C-alpha positions as CSV (number, residue, x, y, z in Angstrom):
1,X,-25.6,38.5,-8.3
2,X,-23.2,37.6,-11.0
3,X,-20.2,38.2,-8.7
4,X,-21.8,36.0,-6.1
5,X,-22.1,33.2,-8.6
6,X,-18.6,33.7,-9.9
7,X,-17.3,33.5,-6.1
8,X,-19.1,30.4,-5.6
9,X,-18.0,28.7,-8.8
10,X,-14.3,29.7,-7.8
11,X,-14.8,28.3,-4.6
12,X,-15.9,24.8,-5.8
13,X,-12.9,24.6,-8.0
14,X,-10.1,26.0,-6.4
15,X,-9.2,23.0,-4.3
16,X,-9.9,19.3,-5.1
17,X,-9.6,16.3,-2.5
18,X,-7.3,13.5,-3.3
19,X,-9.5,11.1,-5.1
20,X,-9.0,7.8,-3.1
21,X,-9.3,9.2,0.5
22,X,-11.4,12.4,0.5
23,X,-8.8,14.5,2.2
24,X,-7.1,17.6,0.7
25,X,-3.2,17.1,0.3
26,X,-1.5,19.8,2.4
27,X,1.0,20.9,-0.5
28,X,-2.3,22.0,-2.7
29,X,-3.0,24.5,0.1
30,X,0.8,25.5,1.3
31,X,2.5,25.4,-1.8
32,X,0.6,28.2,-3.6
33,X,2.2,31.6,-4.4
34,X,0.3,33.4,-1.7
35,X,0.6,30.4,0.9
36,X,-3.1,29.5,0.3
37,X,-4.4,32.8,1.4
38,X,-6.6,32.8,-1.6
39,X,-8.5,29.6,-0.3
40,X,-9.8,31.7,2.9
41,X,-13.5,30.4,3.3
42,X,-12.8,26.9,1.8
43,X,-14.1,23.8,3.8
44,X,-11.5,21.0,3.6
45,X,-10.7,17.6,5.5
46,X,-7.2,17.2,6.1
47,X,-5.2,14.0,7.6
48,X,-1.5,14.0,8.7
49,X,0.7,13.8,12.0
50,X,1.4,16.3,14.6
51,X,5.0,17.7,14.5
52,X,4.6,20.4,17.3
53,X,1.8,21.7,19.6
54,X,0.7,24.3,21.8
55,X,-2.1,24.8,24.1
56,X,-3.6,28.1,25.3
57,X,-5.9,28.0,28.2
58,X,-9.0,30.4,28.4
59,X,-9.4,32.4,31.7
60,X,-13.2,32.6,32.7
61,X,-14.2,36.2,33.0
62,X,-16.3,37.1,36.2
63,X,-19.5,38.6,35.6
64,X,-21.0,41.5,37.7
65,X,-24.8,41.8,37.7
66,X,-25.8,44.7,35.4
67,X,-22.3,45.1,34.0
68,X,-23.0,44.6,30.2
69,X,-22.5,46.9,27.4
70,X,-25.9,48.7,25.9
71,X,-26.9,47.0,22.8
72,X,-25.8,43.4,24.1
73,X,-28.1,40.9,25.1
74,X,-28.7,40.5,29.0
75,X,-27.3,37.7,30.7
76,X,-29.8,34.9,30.6
77,X,-32.0,34.4,33.7
78,X,-33.3,31.0,32.8
79,X,-31.1,29.2,34.8
80,X,-31.8,25.7,36.0
81,X,-32.0,24.5,39.4
82,X,-28.9,22.1,39.0
83,X,-26.9,24.8,37.9
84,X,-28.0,26.8,40.9
85,X,-27.4,23.9,43.3
86,X,-23.9,23.2,41.7
87,X,-22.9,26.9,42.2
88,X,-23.9,26.5,46.0
89,X,-22.1,23.4,46.7
90,X,-19.2,25.2,48.3
91,X,-21.5,27.2,50.7
92,X,-23.5,24.0,51.8
93,X,-20.5,22.3,52.6
94,X,-19.3,24.7,54.7
95,X,-22.5,24.9,56.7
96,X,-22.5,21.1,57.0
97,X,-18.9,21.1,58.4
98,X,-19.8,23.7,60.8
99,X,-22.9,21.7,62.2
100,X,-20.9,18.8,62.3
101,X,-18.4,20.1,64.5
102,X,-15.8,20.9,61.7
103,X,-15.2,17.3,61.3
104,X,-16.3,15.2,58.1
105,X,-15.9,11.8,60.1
106,X,-19.4,11.9,61.4
107,X,-20.8,12.6,57.9
108,X,-18.9,9.9,55.4
109,X,-21.7,10.8,52.9
110,X,-20.1,14.3,52.5
111,X,-16.7,12.7,51.4
112,X,-18.7,10.8,48.5
113,X,-20.1,14.1,47.4
114,X,-16.8,15.9,47.2
115,X,-15.2,13.1,45.3
116,X,-18.0,12.8,42.9
117,X,-17.9,16.3,41.9
118,X,-14.9,17.3,39.7
119,X,-14.1,20.7,38.7
120,X,-14.1,21.0,34.9
121,X,-10.8,22.0,33.3
122,X,-11.0,25.5,32.1
123,X,-11.5,25.6,28.3
124,X,-8.6,25.9,25.8
125,X,-7.4,26.2,22.5
126,X,-5.0,23.6,20.9
127,X,-2.6,24.8,18.2
128,X,-1.0,22.0,16.1
129,X,1.5,22.1,13.2
130,X,0.3,19.1,11.0
131,X,2.4,17.5,8.1
132,X,1.0,14.8,5.7
133,X,4.4,14.2,3.9
134,X,3.3,15.8,0.6
135,X,5.4,19.0,1.3
136,X,7.9,20.6,3.5
137,X,5.5,23.2,5.1
138,X,3.1,22.4,7.9
139,X,-0.3,23.6,8.2
140,X,-1.5,25.3,11.6
141,X,-4.7,23.7,12.7
142,X,-6.9,25.2,15.5
143,X,-9.0,22.8,17.7
144,X,-11.2,23.8,20.7
145,X,-11.1,21.7,23.6
146,X,-14.8,21.1,23.4
147,X,-14.2,19.1,20.3
148,X,-11.5,16.8,21.6
149,X,-9.4,16.2,24.7
150,X,-6.1,18.4,24.5
151,X,-4.3,15.5,26.0
152,X,-5.1,13.4,23.1
153,X,-3.8,15.9,20.7
154,X,-0.7,17.5,21.9
155,X,1.9,15.0,21.7
156,X,4.2,14.7,18.6
157,X,3.4,11.9,16.4
158,X,-0.5,11.9,16.7
159,X,-2.4,11.2,13.8
160,X,-5.6,13.3,13.1
161,X,-8.2,13.7,10.4
162,X,-10.2,16.9,10.9
163,X,-12.6,19.0,9.0
164,X,-13.2,22.9,9.2
165,X,-12.6,26.1,7.4
166,X,-9.6,27.8,6.2
167,X,-9.0,31.1,7.6
168,X,-6.2,33.7,7.8
169,X,-4.0,34.0,10.9
170,X,-1.8,36.7,11.8
171,X,1.9,36.2,12.8
172,X,4.8,38.3,13.7
173,X,5.7,41.4,11.6
174,X,2.2,41.8,10.1
175,X,2.3,38.7,8.1
176,X,-0.6,36.4,7.5
177,X,-0.7,32.7,7.1
178,X,-3.4,30.4,6.2
179,X,-4.6,28.0,9.3
180,X,-7.5,25.5,9.7
181,X,-10.1,26.3,12.2
182,X,-11.5,22.8,13.0
183,X,-15.2,22.2,13.6
184,X,-15.3,18.2,13.1
185,X,-12.7,15.8,14.4
186,X,-13.0,12.4,12.6
187,X,-10.1,10.5,13.8
188,X,-7.4,10.6,16.8
189,X,-4.4,8.2,16.4
190,X,-2.7,8.5,19.8
191,X,0.9,7.9,20.6
192,X,2.6,6.0,23.3
193,X,4.7,9.2,24.3
194,X,7.3,7.6,26.4
195,X,8.2,5.1,23.8
196,X,8.0,7.4,20.8
197,X,11.4,7.7,19.2
198,X,10.7,11.2,17.7
199,X,9.5,12.8,21.1
200,X,12.6,15.1,21.1
201,X,12.8,18.0,18.9
202,X,16.0,17.2,17.1
203,X,17.2,13.5,16.7
204,X,20.6,13.1,14.9
205,X,20.6,11.2,11.6
206,X,22.8,8.3,12.8
207,X,20.3,7.7,15.8
208,X,17.4,7.7,13.4
209,X,19.0,4.8,11.3
210,X,17.8,2.6,14.5
211,X,14.1,3.4,13.8
212,X,13.7,3.2,10.0
213,X,10.3,2.6,10.3
214,X,9.6,5.8,12.1
215,X,12.1,8.0,10.7
216,X,10.1,8.9,7.5
217,X,7.9,11.2,9.8
218,X,10.9,13.6,10.2
219,X,10.9,16.7,7.7
220,X,14.6,16.0,6.6
221,X,14.1,12.3,5.7
222,X,10.6,13.3,4.0
223,X,12.7,15.7,1.9
224,X,15.3,13.3,0.8
225,X,12.6,10.7,0.0
226,X,10.8,13.0,-2.2
227,X,14.2,13.9,-3.9
228,X,14.7,10.2,-4.4
229,X,11.4,9.8,-5.8
230,X,11.9,12.7,-8.3
231,X,15.3,11.3,-9.4
232,X,13.8,7.9,-10.1
233,X,10.9,9.7,-12.1
234,X,13.4,11.7,-14.0
235,X,15.5,8.6,-14.9
236,X,12.5,6.7,-16.3
237,X,11.5,10.0,-18.0
238,X,14.9,10.5,-19.6
239,X,15.0,6.8,-20.9
240,X,11.4,6.6,-22.2
241,X,11.7,10.0,-23.8
242,X,14.8,8.6,-25.7
243,X,13.4,5.6,-26.8
244,X,14.7,3.0,-24.2
245,X,12.7,-0.1,-23.2
246,X,12.4,-0.8,-19.5
247,X,13.7,-4.5,-18.9
248,X,13.6,-6.4,-15.5
249,X,16.8,-8.2,-14.9
250,X,17.0,-11.4,-12.8
251,X,18.2,-10.7,-9.0
252,X,19.2,-14.5,-8.7
253,X,21.8,-15.4,-11.1
254,X,24.7,-18.0,-11.8
255,X,27.0,-15.3,-13.4
256,X,29.3,-12.8,-11.9
257,X,28.9,-9.5,-13.7
258,X,31.8,-7.8,-11.9
259,X,34.2,-10.6,-11.6
260,X,34.0,-10.1,-7.8
261,X,34.5,-12.8,-5.5
262,X,32.3,-10.9,-2.7
263,X,28.9,-12.2,-3.6
264,X,25.9,-13.4,-1.7
265,X,25.3,-17.1,-2.1
266,X,21.5,-18.0,-2.6
267,X,20.2,-20.9,-0.4
268,X,16.9,-22.5,0.1
269,X,15.1,-23.2,3.3
270,X,13.1,-26.0,2.5
271,X,12.9,-29.7,1.4
272,X,12.1,-30.5,-2.3
273,X,8.7,-31.7,-2.9
274,X,8.4,-35.5,-1.7
275,X,11.5,-35.2,0.3
276,X,11.3,-35.6,4.4
277,X,12.2,-33.1,6.5
278,X,15.9,-33.3,7.5
279,X,16.9,-34.3,11.0
280,X,18.0,-31.7,13.6
281,X,21.5,-31.1,14.0
282,X,24.2,-28.4,14.8
283,X,25.2,-26.2,12.0
284,X,28.7,-24.1,12.6
285,X,29.3,-21.1,10.5
286,X,31.6,-18.4,9.9
287,X,30.2,-15.1,8.8
288,X,26.9,-16.9,8.1
289,X,28.7,-19.7,5.7
290,X,28.3,-23.2,6.9
291,X,30.9,-26.0,6.4
292,X,28.9,-27.7,3.8
293,X,28.8,-24.6,1.6
294,X,32.7,-24.3,2.1
295,X,33.4,-27.9,1.3
296,X,31.3,-27.5,-1.9
297,X,33.2,-24.3,-3.0
298,X,36.6,-26.5,-2.3
299,X,35.5,-29.1,-4.7
300,X,34.5,-26.5,-7.3
301,X,37.8,-24.6,-6.9
302,X,40.0,-27.8,-7.2
303,X,38.1,-28.8,-10.2
304,X,38.8,-25.2,-11.6
305,X,42.5,-25.4,-10.9
306,X,43.0,-28.8,-12.6
307,X,41.0,-27.5,-15.8
308,X,43.5,-24.3,-16.0
309,X,46.6,-26.6,-15.7
310,X,45.4,-28.9,-18.4
311,X,44.5,-26.0,-20.7
312,X,48.0,-24.5,-20.4
313,X,46.6,-21.2,-19.0
314,X,49.0,-18.3,-18.1
315,X,50.8,-18.7,-14.8
316,X,49.1,-15.6,-13.4
317,X,45.5,-17.2,-13.8
318,X,47.1,-20.5,-12.2
319,X,48.6,-18.8,-9.3
320,X,45.3,-16.9,-8.7
321,X,43.1,-19.9,-8.5
322,X,45.8,-22.0,-6.3
323,X,45.6,-19.0,-3.9
324,X,42.0,-18.8,-3.8
325,X,41.8,-22.6,-3.2
326,X,44.2,-22.2,-0.3
327,X,42.0,-19.8,1.3
328,X,39.1,-21.9,0.9
329,X,40.8,-24.8,2.4
330,X,42.0,-22.8,5.3
331,X,38.3,-21.6,5.9
332,X,36.9,-25.2,5.8
333,X,39.7,-26.2,8.4
334,X,38.8,-23.4,10.9
335,X,35.0,-24.6,10.6
336,X,36.0,-28.3,11.3
337,X,38.0,-27.2,14.0
338,X,35.3,-25.3,15.5
339,X,32.9,-27.9,15.1
340,X,34.8,-30.4,17.0
341,X,35.5,-27.9,19.8
342,X,31.7,-27.3,20.3
343,X,30.1,-30.6,19.9
344,X,26.9,-29.2,21.7
345,X,26.2,-26.3,20.0
346,X,22.7,-25.0,19.9
347,X,20.3,-27.0,17.7
348,X,18.4,-25.8,14.7
349,X,17.0,-27.5,11.8
350,X,19.5,-28.1,9.1
351,X,17.2,-27.3,6.1
352,X,19.2,-24.4,4.8
353,X,20.7,-25.8,1.5
354,X,23.0,-24.2,-1.0
355,X,21.0,-23.2,-4.3
356,X,22.5,-26.1,-6.1
357,X,20.0,-28.3,-4.4
358,X,17.4,-26.1,-5.8
359,X,18.7,-24.9,-9.0
360,X,21.0,-27.0,-11.0
361,X,24.1,-25.0,-10.1
362,X,25.3,-22.4,-7.3
363,X,23.4,-19.3,-7.7
364,X,24.0,-15.6,-6.2
365,X,22.4,-12.5,-5.8
366,X,23.3,-10.2,-8.7
367,X,25.7,-7.5,-8.4
368,X,25.3,-6.3,-12.0
369,X,22.5,-6.5,-14.5
370,X,24.5,-5.4,-17.6
371,X,25.1,-8.8,-19.0
372,X,21.6,-9.7,-18.9
373,X,20.3,-6.6,-20.4
374,X,22.8,-7.0,-23.3
375,X,20.5,-10.0,-24.7
376,X,17.6,-7.4,-24.8
377,X,19.8,-4.9,-26.4
378,X,20.6,-7.2,-29.1
379,X,16.6,-7.5,-29.7
380,X,15.3,-4.2,-29.0
381,X,18.4,-1.9,-29.7
382,X,18.0,0.3,-26.6
383,X,17.1,-0.8,-22.9
384,X,17.6,0.0,-19.6
385,X,17.0,-1.4,-16.1
386,X,16.3,-0.1,-12.6
387,X,16.5,-2.4,-9.6
388,X,18.8,-3.6,-6.6
389,X,22.1,-5.0,-6.8
390,X,24.2,-6.9,-4.0
391,X,27.7,-7.0,-3.0
392,X,28.8,-8.8,0.3
393,X,31.9,-6.4,1.1
394,X,33.2,-6.7,4.7
395,X,34.5,-3.1,4.9
396,X,32.6,-0.4,6.7
397,X,31.9,2.8,4.5
398,X,29.7,5.7,4.5
399,X,29.2,5.0,0.7
400,X,28.7,1.2,1.0
401,X,25.7,-1.1,1.7
402,X,24.9,-4.7,1.0
403,X,22.2,-3.8,-1.2
404,X,22.3,-1.0,-3.6
405,X,20.0,0.3,-6.5
406,X,21.4,0.7,-9.9
407,X,20.1,2.4,-13.0
408,X,21.7,0.3,-15.9
409,X,21.6,1.4,-19.6
410,X,22.6,-0.5,-22.8
411,X,22.7,0.7,-26.2
412,X,23.2,-1.4,-29.5
413,X,24.8,-0.2,-32.3
414,X,26.9,2.1,-30.3
415,X,30.6,2.4,-29.1
416,X,32.5,4.1,-26.1
417,X,32.1,7.6,-27.3
418,X,28.2,7.2,-27.7
419,X,27.8,5.7,-24.2
420,X,30.0,8.6,-22.8
421,X,27.8,11.1,-24.4
422,X,24.7,9.4,-23.2
423,X,25.7,9.1,-19.7
424,X,26.7,12.8,-19.5
425,X,23.3,13.8,-20.8
426,X,21.5,11.5,-18.4
427,X,23.3,12.8,-15.5
428,X,22.9,16.5,-16.4
429,X,19.0,15.8,-16.8
430,X,18.7,14.2,-13.5
431,X,20.4,17.3,-11.9
432,X,18.0,19.8,-13.8
433,X,14.9,17.9,-13.0
434,X,15.9,18.3,-9.0
435,X,16.5,22.0,-9.5
436,X,13.3,22.5,-11.3
437,X,10.9,20.4,-9.5
438,X,12.2,20.1,-5.8
439,X,12.9,23.6,-5.1
440,X,11.3,23.7,-1.6
441,X,12.9,20.4,-0.6
442,X,16.4,21.8,-1.8
443,X,15.6,25.1,0.0
444,X,15.2,23.2,3.3
445,X,18.0,21.0,2.8
446,X,20.2,23.9,1.9
447,X,19.3,25.5,5.0
448,X,19.9,22.4,7.2
449,X,22.7,20.3,5.3
450,X,24.5,22.2,2.5
451,X,23.9,25.7,1.6
452,X,25.7,25.2,-1.8
453,X,23.9,22.2,-2.9
454,X,21.4,23.7,-5.1
455,X,24.0,25.9,-6.8
456,X,26.4,22.9,-7.2
457,X,23.4,21.0,-9.0
458,X,22.9,24.0,-11.3
459,X,26.8,24.3,-12.0
460,X,26.5,20.5,-13.0
461,X,23.9,21.3,-15.8
462,X,26.1,24.0,-17.3
463,X,29.3,22.3,-16.9
464,X,31.6,20.5,-19.5
465,X,33.2,17.1,-18.6
466,X,37.1,16.9,-18.7
467,X,37.9,13.7,-20.4
468,X,41.2,12.1,-19.7
469,X,42.7,8.4,-20.3
470,X,43.9,6.3,-17.6
471,X,47.4,7.0,-18.2
472,X,46.8,11.0,-18.5
473,X,45.1,10.6,-15.0
474,X,47.9,8.5,-13.4
475,X,50.6,11.2,-14.6
476,X,48.6,13.9,-13.2
477,X,48.3,12.2,-9.9
478,X,52.1,11.6,-9.9
479,X,52.8,15.1,-10.3
480,X,50.9,16.0,-7.2
481,X,53.7,15.9,-4.5
482,X,51.3,15.5,-1.4
483,X,49.6,12.5,-3.2
484,X,52.7,10.5,-4.0
485,X,53.9,10.7,0.0
486,X,51.1,8.3,0.6
487,X,50.8,6.0,-2.3
488,X,52.8,5.5,-5.2
489,X,50.5,4.6,-8.2
490,X,52.0,2.4,-10.9
491,X,50.6,1.9,-14.2
492,X,48.3,-0.9,-14.3
493,X,47.1,-0.6,-10.5
494,X,43.1,0.4,-10.2
495,X,42.5,4.0,-9.2
496,X,41.0,4.1,-5.8
497,X,37.7,6.2,-4.9
498,X,40.2,8.5,-3.3
499,X,42.4,9.0,-6.3
500,X,39.4,9.6,-8.6
501,X,37.9,12.0,-6.2
502,X,41.0,14.1,-5.9
503,X,41.2,14.3,-9.7
504,X,37.8,16.1,-9.7
505,X,37.8,17.9,-6.6
506,X,41.8,18.9,-6.7
507,X,43.2,18.7,-9.9
508,X,40.5,19.5,-12.7
509,X,37.8,20.9,-10.2
510,X,34.9,19.8,-12.6
511,X,33.3,16.6,-13.6
512,X,36.0,14.2,-15.2
513,X,35.6,11.3,-17.5
514,X,38.3,8.5,-17.1
515,X,38.6,6.2,-19.8
516,X,40.7,3.4,-21.5
517,X,41.5,1.6,-18.4
518,X,44.1,-1.5,-18.1
519,X,42.1,-4.7,-19.0
520,X,43.2,-6.0,-15.3
521,X,41.0,-3.5,-13.7
522,X,37.9,-4.2,-15.7
523,X,35.4,-7.3,-16.0
524,X,36.3,-9.5,-18.7
525,X,33.6,-8.7,-20.9
526,X,34.8,-5.0,-21.7
527,X,36.1,-4.5,-25.4
528,X,39.7,-5.0,-25.7
529,X,41.4,-1.9,-27.3
530,X,43.9,-2.2,-30.3
531,X,46.8,-1.8,-27.7
532,X,46.1,-5.2,-26.2
533,X,46.6,-3.4,-22.8
534,X,43.7,-1.4,-22.2
535,X,39.9,-1.9,-22.5
536,X,37.1,0.6,-23.6
537,X,35.8,1.5,-20.3
538,X,35.0,4.9,-18.4
539,X,34.2,6.2,-15.0
540,X,32.3,9.6,-14.5
541,X,33.6,11.6,-11.3
542,X,31.8,14.5,-10.0
543,X,33.1,16.8,-7.4
544,X,32.1,16.2,-3.8
545,X,30.3,13.0,-5.0
546,X,33.2,10.6,-6.3
547,X,32.3,8.1,-9.1
548,X,28.6,8.1,-9.9
549,X,28.9,6.4,-13.3
550,X,30.8,3.7,-14.7
551,X,30.4,2.2,-18.3
552,X,32.0,0.6,-21.1
553,X,31.7,-0.8,-24.8
554,X,31.4,-4.6,-24.6
555,X,33.4,-7.1,-26.3
556,X,31.4,-8.4,-29.6
557,X,34.3,-10.6,-31.2
558,X,33.7,-14.0,-29.7
559,X,37.3,-15.2,-30.2
560,X,38.8,-12.4,-28.0
561,X,35.8,-12.9,-25.4
562,X,36.5,-16.5,-25.1
563,X,40.2,-15.9,-24.7
564,X,39.5,-13.4,-21.9
565,X,37.5,-15.9,-20.2
566,X,40.2,-18.4,-20.1
567,X,43.0,-15.8,-19.1
568,X,40.9,-15.2,-16.0
569,X,40.1,-18.9,-15.1
570,X,36.4,-18.3,-15.2
571,X,34.0,-21.2,-15.4
572,X,33.4,-21.1,-19.3
573,X,30.2,-23.3,-19.1
574,X,28.6,-20.6,-17.2
575,X,28.9,-18.0,-19.9
576,X,27.7,-20.1,-22.8
577,X,24.7,-18.2,-23.0
578,X,26.5,-15.0,-23.1
579,X,28.7,-16.2,-25.9
580,X,25.5,-17.2,-28.0
581,X,25.0,-13.4,-28.3
582,X,28.2,-13.3,-30.3
583,X,27.7,-16.4,-32.2
584,X,24.3,-15.2,-33.5
585,X,24.1,-11.7,-34.9
586,X,26.8,-10.0,-33.0
587,X,26.8,-6.3,-32.8
588,X,28.8,-3.5,-31.3
589,X,27.2,-2.4,-28.1
590,X,28.0,-0.3,-25.1
591,X,26.4,0.9,-21.8
592,X,26.8,2.2,-18.3
593,X,25.4,2.1,-14.9
594,X,24.6,5.0,-12.3
595,X,24.5,4.1,-8.8
596,X,21.4,5.6,-7.9
597,X,21.8,5.8,-3.9
598,X,25.1,7.8,-4.7
599,X,23.1,10.0,-7.1
600,X,20.6,11.1,-4.2
601,X,23.5,11.6,-1.7
602,X,25.1,13.8,-4.2
603,X,21.6,15.7,-4.9
604,X,20.7,16.1,-0.9
605,X,24.5,17.0,0.3
606,X,24.2,14.2,3.0
607,X,27.4,12.1,3.9
608,X,26.1,8.5,4.6
609,X,24.5,6.6,1.9
610,X,22.4,5.0,4.7
611,X,20.4,8.1,5.2
612,X,19.2,8.3,1.8
613,X,18.1,4.7,1.5
614,X,14.6,3.7,3.1
615,X,15.7,0.5,4.8
616,X,19.4,0.1,4.3
617,X,21.0,-3.1,4.5
618,X,24.8,-3.2,5.6
619,X,27.1,-5.5,7.6
620,X,25.4,-6.9,10.7
621,X,22.2,-4.6,10.1
622,X,19.3,-5.9,8.6
623,X,16.6,-5.6,11.0
624,X,13.3,-5.3,9.1
């Protein structure tokens, strides 16, 4: 009696349904040490999507009168008249045909009889592999044809909610697995199989990018997204455990945090309150930029050039501004020529205005949140942000998208050395988290993508970082004969992604920290070193991944920061708020940013960043 009560208590506590849908997540069954065999006899409700299927038909066994085993019940004799009549229909049909001369033309009612009676398909059992996205493994689900038509269940992608008992199933080599024997079917979401993009067994990753809304149902993408989720959780965990405050920085900004001209200009689509809808007119654009926007840019660049000339700026800044203005004028000329050559272009409402009509000045999608994050670091000490960043580069690259996610960290009262140490610990914590919490997904990706990926992550946790200055890195690259044949790198030039990868992959064969870059290669706000030529910036480069983290100690001295703004010909009025942080309670501070999508790429072993982003945005491709 006591053993029965204990068994009953164990049965009621071993498996709990998901709180908000009354179904059991498959991971709670399949990711147990015994594969769920201890749950045999449990009644559960599961929901998921069919990944593969098989139907096994049952052949009817003919019965011979008196042919039954002693001790078994005899065949029932209470057969209804309807059953007897149905069993005799072929015989009766034969008699009718004979009496009618073998032709059914004289008895049209017999045709109706034949068409109205359909032979029922033989009973069958459907075996489904069902996944719900909670884990790599799929659960075998067994459904008899008496419960639901097999034709509705067999197609890949079909959604089902079913209820039944967990039981043991024998597979090859005497190994048992858990399966669900269904006795109730609650829901079937059928599939238009001819249009379903995953109807084939294996669809290449590049093809899956055309179906970003459906590809999460594939095992590979599900594993990647679970690892992405784990990395995001690990990042927040590290920051929260080390006393960092989460801050949401703006996506729309007037400042340029990277000093790049490849920005997305923000436009408004609607008239301001009280304004009438603008008239219909043709709008000619190049690469999505209208002539009105270009003319506004030309005016702004002309004013900037005049200001540089009046302020006796260095020749380098004046020459750069002159060249920039020349390019803007050339683009404006191209647009005007195109507008004249096509006076009857397709009409659309010209209610797309630059952000200057909505805001007080031109605004852009942010490329970096570190400058805004500084203001909160100067109040809370240690802060971080996680969000999308944008860069309108025209190049096609497996590692570039227009929208990318960044984790940015800012530390007050710290210098470059502290930022480097923090970045190293942060990176190692992410690698360790994936190894310890994503073992099944990593095992699957190791089999499909890269067999060494798990070991590579483990090696990162145990590795030390090689620290070299920009000058030392440049010398190391120059010593490599194969490298200097293609490009000659001179001091002051920016190190390319290929250069950095070569340092980590071929020269040092370990993670590398490159620091103290020439000031021309980094943003204006990076702290100037005592030599006057380099700045306190660093890059963390990882073998087989390239640059994952960039950081710097930022300039806290207002006089030097103001000089840098003038040297680069930046619009000083846009940075007055940033200079205020130096005027009122300035402090040494540093920080870094991790390219989150590239971290996911490194952890999973994939080659194209578009395969690790749910809905990637790249040049010419934003269909969702």
